[in-house]
C-alpha positions in Angstrom: 17.0 149.3 -5.3 15.1 146.7 -3.4 15.4 143.0 -4.4 13.2 140.2 -3.4 13.9 136.5 -3.8 11.1 134.0 -4.6 11.2 130.3 -4.6 8.6 128.1 -6.2 8.3 124.4 -5.5 5.9 122.0 -7.0 5.3 118.4 -5.8 3.4 115.9 -7.8 0.5 114.0 -6.2 2.7 110.9 -5.9 5.3 112.9 -3.8 8.2 111.2 -5.5 10.0 114.2 -6.9 10.3 117.9 -6.3 10.9 120.7 -8.8 12.6 123.9 -7.5 13.0 127.2 -9.3 14.7 130.2 -7.7 14.2 133.7 -9.0 15.9 137.0 -8.0 13.4 139.8 -8.8 14.0 143.5 -8.8 10.6 144.6 -7.5 11.1 148.3 -8.3 11.6 147.7 -12.1 9.5 144.4 -12.2 12.3 142.4 -13.8 13.8 139.0 -13.2 17.5 139.5 -12.5 18.5 135.8 -12.1 16.7 132.5 -12.5 18.0 129.1 -11.5 16.2 125.8 -12.3 16.9 122.1 -12.3 17.6 120.0 -15.3 14.1 118.6 -15.4 12.6 122.2 -15.7 15.0 123.2 -18.4 14.3 120.0 -20.4 10.5 120.7 -20.1 10.9 124.3 -21.4 13.2 123.2 -24.3 10.6 120.5 -25.2 8.0 123.2 -25.4 10.3 125.4 -27.5 11.0 122.5 -29.9 7.3 122.1 -30.8 6.7 123.5 -34.3 5.0 126.9 -34.3 2.6 125.7 -37.0 1.3 122.9 -34.7 0.7 125.4 -31.9 -1.1 127.8 -34.2 -3.4 125.1 -35.5 -4.2 123.9 -31.9 -5.0 127.4 -30.8 -7.2 128.0 -33.8 -9.1 124.8 -33.1 -9.8 126.1 -29.6 -11.2 129.4 -30.8 -8.3 131.3 -29.3 -7.6 133.3 -32.4 -7.4 136.6 -30.5 -4.7 135.2 -28.3 -2.5 134.4 -31.2 -1.5 137.9 -32.1 1.1 138.0 -34.9 1.9 134.3 -34.6 -1.1 133.6 -36.8 0.7 135.3 -39.7 3.7 132.9 -39.5 
């Protein structure tokens, strides 16, 4: 089994902070084996998950992305 490690770094235009995410990926099975991220990344993801699903559905419907909703539109 061959493993590859990938690191993604994003720097805002002001250059004041850096976000680092580390991934350990099994390239043969195309799966993420391990992911490590800073507190700021985790806070951002949890903020997205805390958004009500109904609000997301109404925003996507307004943008004519009904095909992208899948079964979420039934919620």
